[in-house]
Each structure stands twice: as structure tokens, then as C-alpha cells.
C-alpha positions as CSV (number, residue, x, y, z in Angstrom):
1,X,-7.1,-28.2,26.4
2,X,-8.4,-27.3,22.7
3,X,-5.7,-25.3,21.7
4,X,-3.2,-28.3,22.8
5,X,-4.8,-30.4,20.4
6,X,-4.5,-27.9,17.5
7,X,-0.6,-27.6,17.8
8,X,-0.8,-31.4,17.9
9,X,-2.3,-31.6,14.7
10,X,0.3,-29.5,13.1
11,X,3.0,-31.5,14.6
12,X,4.3,-29.6,17.8
13,X,3.9,-31.5,21.4
14,X,4.0,-28.4,23.6
15,X,6.5,-29.4,26.6
16,X,6.7,-26.1,27.9
17,X,4.1,-22.7,28.0
18,X,2.0,-21.7,25.4
19,X,0.7,-18.2,25.4
20,X,-2.2,-18.2,23.2
21,X,-3.3,-14.7,21.2
22,X,-2.1,-12.4,24.3
23,X,-3.1,-8.7,23.8
24,X,-0.5,-6.3,23.3
25,X,0.2,-5.6,26.7
26,X,0.4,-9.0,27.7
27,X,3.0,-9.3,24.8
28,X,5.2,-6.1,25.9
29,X,5.3,-7.5,29.3
30,X,6.4,-10.8,28.3
31,X,9.2,-9.5,26.5
32,X,10.4,-7.1,29.5
33,X,10.0,-10.3,31.4
34,X,12.4,-12.2,29.1
35,X,14.7,-9.2,28.7
36,X,14.2,-8.9,25.0
37,X,13.3,-5.5,24.9
38,X,13.1,-2.1,26.8
39,X,10.5,0.6,26.9
40,X,11.4,3.6,25.4
41,X,10.7,7.4,26.7
42,X,7.2,7.5,24.2
43,X,5.8,4.3,25.3
44,X,7.2,2.0,22.8
45,X,8.8,-1.4,23.1
46,X,12.6,-1.5,21.5
47,X,13.7,-5.0,20.5
48,X,16.8,-6.2,18.4
49,X,16.3,-8.3,15.5
50,X,19.9,-9.9,16.4
51,X,22.5,-11.0,13.3
52,X,20.0,-10.3,11.0
53,X,18.5,-6.8,10.3
54,X,16.9,-7.4,7.1
55,X,15.6,-9.8,4.5
56,X,17.9,-12.4,3.2
57,X,16.8,-12.9,-0.4
58,X,18.9,-15.8,-1.2
59,X,17.7,-17.7,1.6
60,X,14.0,-17.8,0.4
61,X,12.8,-20.6,-1.3
62,X,9.7,-21.7,-2.9
63,X,8.7,-25.9,-2.7
64,X,8.6,-26.9,-6.3
65,X,6.0,-29.5,-6.8
66,X,2.9,-30.4,-8.9
67,X,1.2,-27.0,-8.1
68,X,4.1,-24.5,-8.4
69,X,6.3,-26.5,-10.7
70,X,5.0,-24.7,-14.2
71,X,3.5,-21.2,-12.4
72,X,6.5,-20.2,-10.5
73,X,9.2,-17.7,-11.7
74,X,12.4,-19.7,-11.1
75,X,15.3,-18.0,-11.0
76,X,17.1,-15.5,-8.8
77,X,13.9,-14.6,-7.1
78,X,12.4,-18.1,-6.3
79,X,14.7,-20.8,-5.6
80,X,13.4,-24.0,-5.7
81,X,13.0,-26.5,-2.7
82,X,12.4,-30.2,-2.8
83,X,9.1,-31.2,-0.8
84,X,10.8,-34.0,0.8
85,X,13.5,-31.5,2.2
86,X,10.7,-29.5,3.2
87,X,9.1,-32.3,5.2
88,X,11.8,-33.4,7.0
89,X,12.9,-29.3,7.7
90,X,9.4,-28.7,8.9
91,X,9.5,-32.1,11.4
92,X,12.9,-30.7,12.8
93,X,11.5,-26.9,13.2
94,X,8.3,-28.1,14.8
95,X,10.4,-30.2,17.3
96,X,12.4,-27.3,18.2
97,X,9.0,-25.4,18.5
98,X,7.7,-28.4,21.1
99,X,10.7,-27.8,23.3
100,X,10.4,-24.0,24.0
101,X,7.8,-21.3,24.7
102,X,6.0,-20.4,21.9
103,X,3.6,-17.5,21.4
104,X,0.5,-17.6,18.8
105,X,-1.1,-15.3,17.2
106,X,-4.3,-15.6,14.9
107,X,-4.7,-12.8,12.4
108,X,-5.6,-12.4,8.7
109,X,-4.7,-10.7,5.5
110,X,-7.0,-8.4,3.3
111,X,-9.3,-6.0,4.1
112,X,-11.7,-6.8,1.4
113,X,-13.7,-9.6,3.1
114,X,-13.8,-11.6,-0.2
115,X,-10.0,-12.5,-0.2
116,X,-9.5,-12.8,3.6
117,X,-6.9,-15.2,4.5
118,X,-6.6,-16.3,7.9
119,X,-3.0,-17.0,9.2
120,X,-1.8,-18.4,12.4
121,X,1.6,-17.1,13.2
122,X,3.5,-19.1,16.0
123,X,6.7,-17.6,17.3
124,X,9.5,-18.1,19.7
125,X,9.3,-14.6,20.8
126,X,6.5,-12.3,22.4
127,X,7.5,-9.2,20.2
128,X,7.5,-11.0,17.4
129,X,3.8,-11.9,18.0
130,X,3.5,-8.2,18.8
131,X,4.6,-7.8,15.2
132,X,2.3,-10.0,13.8
133,X,-0.5,-8.3,15.5
134,X,0.4,-5.1,14.3
135,X,1.3,-5.6,11.3
136,X,-1.9,-7.9,10.0
137,X,-5.5,-7.1,10.5
138,X,-6.9,-8.1,14.0
139,X,-9.9,-10.4,14.3
140,X,-12.4,-9.4,17.0
141,X,-13.3,-11.2,20.1
142,X,-15.9,-13.4,18.5
143,X,-13.9,-14.3,15.1
144,X,-11.2,-15.3,17.5
145,X,-13.4,-18.1,19.3
146,X,-14.3,-19.7,15.8
147,X,-11.0,-18.9,14.4
148,X,-9.6,-21.3,11.8
149,X,-6.4,-20.7,10.1
150,X,-5.9,-21.3,6.2
151,X,-2.1,-20.3,6.2
152,X,0.5,-21.3,9.0
153,X,3.6,-19.6,9.8
154,X,6.2,-21.1,12.0
155,X,9.0,-18.4,13.0
156,X,11.9,-20.2,14.6
157,X,14.6,-18.0,15.1
158,X,17.0,-19.8,17.3
159,X,16.8,-23.0,15.0
160,X,20.2,-23.1,13.0
161,X,19.5,-25.2,9.9
162,X,22.3,-27.6,8.8
163,X,23.1,-26.9,5.3
164,X,24.3,-30.6,4.8
165,X,21.0,-32.0,6.4
166,X,18.7,-29.5,5.4
167,X,19.5,-28.5,2.0
168,X,19.3,-24.8,2.9
169,X,22.4,-22.7,1.5
170,X,23.1,-21.6,5.4
171,X,21.9,-21.6,8.9
172,X,19.0,-19.1,8.0
173,X,16.0,-19.8,5.5
174,X,12.5,-18.8,4.7
175,X,10.5,-21.7,2.6
176,X,7.0,-21.0,1.1
177,X,4.7,-24.8,0.7
178,X,2.0,-23.3,-1.5
179,X,0.6,-26.7,-1.4
180,X,0.4,-27.0,2.3
181,X,0.0,-23.7,2.9
182,X,3.2,-23.2,5.4
183,X,5.4,-20.5,5.7
184,X,8.8,-22.1,7.8
185,X,11.5,-19.2,8.9
186,X,14.6,-20.5,11.1
187,X,17.4,-18.5,12.0
188,X,16.4,-15.1,11.7
189,X,14.3,-13.0,14.0
190,X,14.4,-10.2,11.4
191,X,10.1,-9.5,11.5
192,X,10.1,-8.5,7.8
193,X,10.1,-12.1,6.7
194,X,7.1,-13.0,8.2
195,X,5.3,-9.7,6.7
196,X,7.1,-10.4,3.1
197,X,6.3,-14.3,3.2
198,X,2.4,-13.5,3.4
199,X,2.8,-10.9,0.7
200,X,4.5,-13.2,-1.6
201,X,1.9,-15.7,-1.0
202,X,-1.0,-13.1,-1.6
203,X,1.3,-12.1,-5.1
204,X,0.7,-15.5,-6.3
205,X,-3.1,-16.5,-4.8
206,X,-4.6,-13.2,-6.1
207,X,-3.3,-12.7,-9.5
208,X,-2.9,-16.9,-10.3
209,X,-6.2,-17.6,-8.7
210,X,-8.6,-14.7,-8.4
211,X,-7.3,-12.5,-11.5
212,X,-6.8,-9.9,-8.8
213,X,-3.8,-7.6,-9.2
214,X,-1.4,-7.0,-6.1
215,X,0.7,-4.4,-5.7
216,X,3.3,-3.1,-3.8
217,X,2.2,0.5,-3.3
218,X,1.1,3.3,-1.2
219,X,-2.9,4.3,-1.3
220,X,-4.9,7.3,-0.4
221,X,-8.4,8.8,-0.3
222,X,-9.8,12.2,-1.2
223,X,-12.2,14.0,0.2
224,X,-13.9,13.4,-2.9
225,X,-13.8,10.0,-2.6
226,X,-11.2,9.6,-5.2
227,X,-8.4,6.9,-4.7
228,X,-4.9,7.5,-5.9
229,X,-1.7,4.9,-5.7
230,X,1.9,5.4,-5.2
231,X,4.6,3.0,-6.3
232,X,8.1,3.3,-5.7
233,X,11.3,1.9,-4.4
234,X,13.3,2.7,-1.2
235,X,14.0,6.3,-1.2
236,X,11.7,8.0,-3.9
237,X,9.4,9.4,-1.3
238,X,6.1,6.6,-1.6
239,X,5.9,7.2,2.4
240,X,6.2,11.1,2.5
241,X,4.0,12.1,-0.7
242,X,1.1,9.5,0.0
243,X,1.2,10.7,3.7
244,X,-1.1,13.6,3.0
245,X,-3.0,15.4,5.6
246,X,-5.9,16.2,3.3
247,X,-6.3,12.5,2.1
248,X,-6.7,9.7,4.4
249,X,-4.6,6.3,4.2
250,X,-5.6,3.5,2.6
251,X,-2.3,1.9,3.4
252,X,1.3,2.5,3.2
253,X,2.8,-0.8,1.5
254,X,0.9,-3.7,0.3
255,X,-2.5,-3.6,-1.7
256,X,-4.9,-5.6,-4.1
257,X,-6.7,-4.2,-6.8
258,X,-10.1,-6.0,-8.1
259,X,-12.9,-4.6,-10.2
260,X,-14.1,-2.3,-7.7
261,X,-11.6,-1.2,-5.2
262,X,-8.1,-0.8,-4.0
263,X,-7.8,-2.8,-0.3
264,X,-5.0,-2.8,2.1
265,X,-3.5,-6.3,2.8
266,X,-2.0,-5.4,6.1
267,X,-3.7,-3.9,9.2
268,X,-0.2,-2.1,10.2
269,X,2.6,-0.2,9.0
270,X,6.3,-1.2,8.7
271,X,7.9,2.4,8.7
272,X,11.6,3.0,8.6
273,X,12.8,5.1,11.5
274,X,16.2,6.1,9.8
275,X,16.5,10.3,10.3
276,X,12.9,10.3,11.7
277,X,11.8,13.6,13.2
278,X,8.4,15.0,14.3
279,X,9.2,17.7,11.7
280,X,9.7,15.6,8.9
281,X,7.1,12.6,9.5
282,X,4.6,13.6,12.4
283,X,2.5,11.0,11.5
284,X,4.9,8.3,11.8
285,X,6.8,9.9,14.8
286,X,3.5,10.4,16.8
287,X,2.5,6.8,16.1
288,X,6.2,5.4,17.8
289,X,3.9,5.0,21.4
290,X,2.9,2.1,23.8
291,X,1.9,-0.9,21.7
292,X,4.6,-0.1,18.7
293,X,7.4,-2.3,18.3
294,X,11.0,-0.5,17.4
295,X,13.4,-2.5,16.2
296,X,17.3,-2.2,15.8
297,X,17.6,1.7,17.1
298,X,20.1,3.6,19.2
299,X,19.8,6.1,22.4
300,X,21.1,9.4,23.6
301,X,23.8,8.2,25.6
302,X,22.3,8.0,29.1
303,X,18.9,7.9,28.1
304,X,16.1,6.3,27.2
305,X,15.0,8.8,24.4
306,X,15.6,7.3,20.8
307,X,18.6,9.0,18.5
308,X,16.9,8.1,15.0
309,X,20.3,9.4,13.1
310,X,22.1,6.2,14.6
311,X,22.9,3.4,12.3
312,X,25.6,1.8,14.1
313,X,23.4,-1.4,14.0
314,X,21.9,-0.7,10.8
315,X,20.1,2.0,8.1
316,X,17.1,-0.5,8.0
317,X,15.5,0.7,12.0
318,X,12.0,-0.1,11.8
319,X,8.8,0.9,13.6
320,X,5.6,-1.4,13.7
321,X,2.3,-0.3,14.7
322,X,-1.3,-0.7,13.9
323,X,-2.6,1.5,11.0
324,X,-5.3,3.3,13.6
325,X,-2.2,5.0,15.2
326,X,-2.4,7.3,11.9
327,X,-4.8,10.1,12.9
328,X,-6.4,9.6,8.9
329,X,-6.9,6.2,8.3
330,X,-9.4,5.1,6.6
331,X,-11.6,1.8,8.2
332,X,-12.2,-0.2,7.0
333,X,-8.9,0.1,4.4
334,X,-10.7,0.1,1.4
335,X,-11.0,2.6,-1.5
336,X,-12.5,2.6,-4.9
337,X,-10.8,2.0,-8.4
338,X,-7.9,4.4,-8.4
339,X,-8.5,7.7,-10.8
340,X,-4.8,8.3,-10.8
341,X,-1.3,6.0,-10.2
342,X,2.0,7.7,-10.0
343,X,5.2,6.0,-10.6
344,X,7.9,7.7,-8.4
345,X,11.6,7.4,-8.9
346,X,14.4,9.2,-7.8
347,X,16.6,9.7,-11.0
348,X,19.6,10.8,-10.1
349,X,21.1,11.1,-13.7
350,X,18.8,14.2,-14.5
351,X,17.1,12.7,-17.0
352,X,13.5,11.7,-16.7
353,X,10.7,14.8,-16.3
354,X,9.5,16.0,-13.0
355,X,6.1,14.9,-14.1
356,X,5.2,13.2,-17.4
357,X,2.0,11.3,-18.8
358,X,2.3,8.0,-19.6
359,X,0.4,5.5,-22.3
360,X,-1.1,2.4,-21.2
361,X,2.0,0.7,-23.0
362,X,4.4,2.9,-21.7
363,X,2.6,2.3,-18.0
364,X,3.3,-1.6,-18.3
365,X,7.0,-0.8,-19.7
366,X,7.8,1.2,-16.6
367,X,5.8,-1.1,-14.2
368,X,8.1,-3.4,-15.4
369,X,11.3,-1.9,-15.3
370,X,10.7,-0.6,-11.7
371,X,13.3,1.9,-11.9
372,X,15.2,4.2,-9.5
373,X,19.0,5.2,-8.9
374,X,21.4,5.0,-5.9
375,X,23.3,8.0,-4.9
376,X,26.9,8.5,-3.5
377,X,26.5,7.8,0.4
378,X,23.8,5.6,0.1
379,X,25.4,2.4,0.4
380,X,29.2,1.9,0.9
381,X,31.2,2.1,-2.3
382,X,28.7,4.1,-4.5
383,X,30.5,7.3,-5.6
384,X,28.4,8.2,-8.6
385,X,24.7,7.3,-9.9
386,X,23.9,3.6,-10.4
387,X,20.5,2.4,-11.9
388,X,18.7,0.5,-9.9
389,X,15.4,-2.0,-11.8
390,X,13.3,-3.8,-9.2
391,X,10.3,-5.1,-11.6
392,X,6.8,-4.0,-10.6
393,X,8.7,-2.3,-7.9
394,X,9.0,-5.1,-5.9
395,X,10.8,-8.0,-7.4
396,X,12.0,-10.0,-4.2
397,X,8.3,-10.6,-4.0
398,X,7.1,-11.8,-7.0
399,X,6.2,-15.8,-7.4
400,X,4.8,-15.1,-11.0
401,X,6.8,-14.0,-13.9
402,X,6.4,-9.9,-14.0
403,X,4.8,-9.5,-17.3
404,X,1.9,-11.9,-15.7
405,X,1.4,-8.4,-13.2
406,X,1.8,-5.8,-16.1
407,X,-0.6,-7.2,-18.6
408,X,-3.2,-7.5,-15.5
409,X,-2.1,-3.7,-15.0
410,X,-2.8,-3.0,-18.3
411,X,-6.2,-4.2,-18.4
412,X,-7.4,-2.6,-15.4
413,X,-5.9,0.7,-16.8
414,X,-7.8,0.2,-20.3
415,X,-10.9,-1.0,-18.4
416,X,-11.3,2.2,-16.1
417,X,-9.5,4.6,-18.0
418,X,-6.8,5.5,-15.4
419,X,-4.3,8.1,-15.4
420,X,-0.7,7.0,-14.8
421,X,2.1,9.4,-14.1
422,X,5.5,9.2,-14.0
423,X,7.3,11.6,-11.0
424,X,11.0,12.2,-10.9
425,X,11.6,12.9,-7.4
426,X,15.2,13.2,-8.0
427,X,17.7,15.3,-9.8
428,X,17.0,18.4,-12.6
429,X,19.6,20.5,-14.7
430,X,22.7,17.4,-14.2
431,X,23.3,14.5,-12.5
432,X,24.0,14.2,-8.8
433,X,26.8,16.2,-8.3
434,X,26.2,18.8,-10.9
435,X,22.0,19.3,-10.8
436,X,20.2,20.0,-7.9
437,X,17.5,18.0,-6.3
438,X,13.7,18.5,-7.4
439,X,12.1,20.3,-4.4
440,X,9.8,18.7,-2.4
441,X,7.5,21.9,-2.7
442,X,7.6,21.5,-6.5
443,X,6.7,17.3,-6.4
444,X,3.4,18.2,-4.3
445,X,2.7,20.6,-6.5
446,X,3.0,18.8,-9.5
447,X,0.5,15.8,-7.5
448,X,-1.8,18.4,-6.2
449,X,-2.5,19.6,-9.7
450,X,-3.0,15.9,-11.1
451,X,-5.3,15.1,-7.7
452,X,-7.4,18.9,-8.6
453,X,-7.3,18.1,-12.4
454,X,-5.4,21.0,-13.3
455,X,-3.7,19.4,-16.0
456,X,-6.5,18.0,-17.9
457,X,-6.8,21.0,-20.3
458,X,-2.9,21.6,-20.3
459,X,-0.9,21.1,-23.5
460,X,2.0,18.3,-23.2
461,X,4.8,17.7,-25.4
462,X,6.9,14.8,-26.2
463,X,10.6,14.0,-25.2
464,X,12.4,12.4,-27.8
465,X,14.4,9.5,-26.0
466,X,11.5,7.9,-23.8
467,X,8.7,9.3,-25.4
468,X,6.7,10.7,-22.2
469,X,4.6,13.4,-22.7
470,X,5.6,16.5,-20.4
471,X,3.0,19.2,-19.5
472,X,4.2,22.6,-20.5
473,X,2.9,24.2,-17.5
474,X,1.7,23.0,-13.8
475,X,0.6,25.1,-11.1
476,X,3.2,26.1,-8.7
477,X,6.0,25.1,-10.6
478,X,8.2,26.8,-12.6
479,X,7.7,26.0,-16.5
480,X,11.3,25.8,-17.4
481,X,11.9,23.1,-15.2
482,X,9.3,20.4,-16.5
483,X,11.4,19.5,-19.7
484,X,14.6,18.4,-18.2
485,X,16.8,19.1,-21.5
486,X,15.9,23.2,-20.5
487,X,17.7,23.2,-17.5
488,X,21.0,21.4,-18.2
489,X,23.7,24.2,-19.4
490,X,25.0,21.8,-22.0
491,X,22.7,20.4,-24.0
492,X,24.7,17.7,-25.8
493,X,25.8,16.4,-22.7
494,X,21.6,16.0,-21.7
495,X,21.2,14.0,-24.8
496,X,24.4,11.8,-24.3
497,X,23.3,11.0,-20.4
498,X,19.7,10.5,-21.6
499,X,21.0,7.9,-24.4
500,X,22.7,5.9,-21.7
501,X,19.9,5.8,-19.1
502,X,17.6,5.0,-22.2
503,X,20.7,1.9,-22.8
504,X,20.3,0.8,-19.4
505,X,16.8,0.5,-19.3
506,X,16.8,-1.2,-22.6
507,X,19.5,-3.6,-21.3
508,X,17.2,-4.4,-17.8
509,X,14.4,-5.2,-20.0
510,X,16.0,-8.2,-22.1
511,X,15.1,-10.7,-19.1
512,X,11.4,-9.7,-19.9
513,X,11.4,-9.2,-23.6
514,X,10.5,-12.7,-24.7
515,X,7.8,-12.9,-22.4
516,X,6.0,-9.4,-23.0
517,X,3.4,-8.3,-25.5
518,X,3.7,-6.0,-28.4
519,X,2.4,-3.4,-26.5
520,X,4.6,-3.6,-23.7
521,X,7.8,-3.9,-25.6
522,X,6.7,-0.1,-27.5
523,X,6.2,1.6,-24.2
524,X,10.0,1.6,-23.9
525,X,12.5,4.3,-24.9
526,X,11.9,5.8,-28.4
527,X,15.6,4.1,-28.9
528,X,14.2,0.9,-28.4
529,X,11.8,1.3,-30.9
530,X,14.3,2.6,-33.6
531,X,16.8,-0.1,-33.2
532,X,13.8,-2.5,-33.7
533,X,12.6,-0.7,-36.7
534,X,16.3,-1.3,-38.1
535,X,16.3,-4.9,-37.5
């Protein structure tokens, strides 16, 4: 058969069954037949990913060859892997897949046709194939008949590497080969490795080869056709604040921005489910139905009803579903050039304003910084607020140096006169434990004020530590909280804490300073600028 020849061409000589582009019901049925999952009350398929319930960043590699040697940001994020070691491991993985049932799924990334990336995903488990179907864009029947893949993903969770032979750190691995256009995954069934593998690929191809900005963000469109983009690390409110019933969803996680459009990379959502409820997240809750894949959830005893508060396996419980399971998703997943960009941060120190407007330089600086703060209880051992920085709000997925993305962002901001807003969804009136969390209703009111143009004619003042422009008034928000210093009983304590936070920003930025231009550097805390002038 023709598909057998396709497999032989990539080194797989199938000795068992090959399941080619099965439908969602077929993949669910195969999973149940293999006893790898169960159907829950709402009709979704629930599976466990086994040993790994999250990504393993230390085991992610990039093949270092002539194409990548001088372009990849080598170091903590991108670990080099020799081409000859890749070739040897590739042969071992394809041999393993040849001796097992395999599931082939043809999908693509990028909703804008000019950047379409055809992907063939070959997995050992039917539910992994369902994941690929749900998260990527789905070709129609005619497109499938003529489908030619550009990138290949081999996901072999039951293949464990031998570090002494395979040159990996341990038995699991994700290796990206930009020259051969292959992503090799082994030893882990966590499906997020598939999703983020392609995101990393696009984070290289689009900025490096096509001058298109790739972004780890959500995006939506208003009734007037205005596009907004939301950046933010986990826990900052990115999903909650972009899920606005009055606006249409472009996508919840990965996008590109070219000269004319913001476009979704994906065809689905990979939503966190911890503490999920119909009241808090009605769109996500209603999307968990037949065709959706749930990962690592647990149930109320004696039932098939999910207990979303149960994190006995992991806090990283997930639901993977097609984007059209969201009622207000826009089709195709494309918007115009953004009118407003929101950087979301949960500042547990109570220092950053609830809303502030950024200059282009400040936007690039805060984009590179990617700041939020973890609070007590989110992770074992955390008893007081801790700063967290993730470059470009997605450091683990950046194959290029962060300044490359920041400079591309800066150019687009200038060319299109885009407004950038820093939104603090964290604390006011003191740090965590003393102050209070800024009310979600206030945050929504501030974002609504921006989108409705109500801050255009409002006066702004500058804060003295970070140089951020704060509005003096905002509809639906008490004016006294707009300047965070006003909310602190002890103003000297505010100043001391603010200087401490600024110092953390400066320390974090040292890793990028030698690559950053003057405009980016000057976008940092005023404290840094004073120090530079003194030197």
C-alpha cells in the first residue's frame, strides 16, 4: 500500500498494524480497546501520561550542525546534540516503532496559508494521535489525499534511551533537527512535548527566515474588528482575561504576527484544568465533551465525574480540544494588526501599578524580562513571594536569543503605533500576606477601558522607580489604587520593596544586556538608568 512506502522512506518497516488518519471516534475507540483510557460522564476521554506529567526542559536538545551552530541560543534552554548521535538514535527509535502498532496523523500549523507547516505525527498510542488532531489544524479530506509532510514528529513513549549509548541525559528526550526537519520524542508520553516541539520550530523559522514575530500569547477580536494580544506566565490571568464573551477568540496560546495579521499557530486549546468549575471557566468546562482528551485527572470516589480539585497526580491536569469547541472562536483563526497588547504579571510584592502604559523601549525591556511572582502555596518550599522571569513570556521555547524577538516586537510597535499596557493582576496595599489581591472586576474594568478608548484623554503620571506611566483615573476602578504607593500604609516600606524588585529586574537582565540595544536598556527601571549615568 502507498502509506507503507511513505513509512519505509522514513525508516519504519511496519511489522504490526498501522492506523492512518483515524477519525476522532476511531481514536477514542482504539484507546478504550487498548485499555489506555476511560470515558467520563461528559463524554471526554481521560488518560494518564504516566511517569511524566509535564515537560522535561533539561532533556530537550537541538541538533548542532552547519544550519544551527551560529543561529541557536545555546545554553540553559537549548542543549546541543551531535548529528551523528541523532542519526544513531533515530535508527533505534524507528526500529522500535517498526515493531509496534503505530498511529499516523497528518496535521498542520499556522492558520495563515502563507506560513502553513505540514506535519506528520507518528505515535504509539491512539490518544496521542487524538491530541495531535485536537491541537493542530486539521486538513480537509481533499487536502489529506494530496498531503506531503514538511516536518516529521516521531513520538515513542515506550522507547527508553540508554544514556551511555544514546548520549542523552536520561531515558527520556526531545530532540529537534532543523536540517532534517524531524522532532524525535522518546521515554515520555506527556503530549505537551509534541505541542511545544512545533512551537519551538516556529519560533525559529518565522523570525529567523520570514521576519515574522512568533508569540507565546492569547489573542481575541472585538466587535469593531480590533485585535488584542495577551502575554503572561502561568497564573497571571492570560486565559481568564482573554476569554471575553463579548470578543471572539483567535487562540489561547501560540500566535504569529506578520505585516498584516495576528494568526493562530494551532487548531485547538490545551487548557489547564486544576480547580476548574463551570462558574469560573464556563467555556473550558463546556468544551470537555466527546472528542476532548483529559490528562491525569482523578474522580470523585465511585463515579466517573472528574474532581478538578484533586491534584494527587499533578497540578498540571489538562484538557486538549479543538478550538471550535469554544463557542466564540473566530474562523479562520486570524485577526488584524493588534491595537493593544497587554503584558500580564501577578506581582506578589504589591509594587507594580494595576495598569500602566509602556513606551516602546519599556515594552521591549519588559518583554525580555517576562516577570511574574510565585506566592506561598503554589510550590513546595515557597513561603514568601519569589520573582520569576521567563524571557519573552516563553523562555523554554526560544531557539533564538530573546533580543531577536524583542527587537522584532519593537519594530512592529513603532511601525503600527500599537499601545502596550502592563497589567498587574497581583497585590495592592502591600506584599502577599499583608496587602490584598487586586479584584478581578477591577482588572476587567481596566482592560475594558483600554479597549473602549476611555484612557485616551486621561492624564498620566510617572512612577519614580520603574518610570511607568499610570493613569490618574479609570472607569470602574477606585482612583486611589491606580498608584500603588498610595495604597501602602508605610510609604518607606513601599520604597524599600520597590527598590528591591527593581534590583531583581536589573540582575535578571544582566544575561541579556550585552546583546540589547540602548533603547531596550533604557526601558528598564529608572534605578538602572541612574546607575548607568553614574558609571
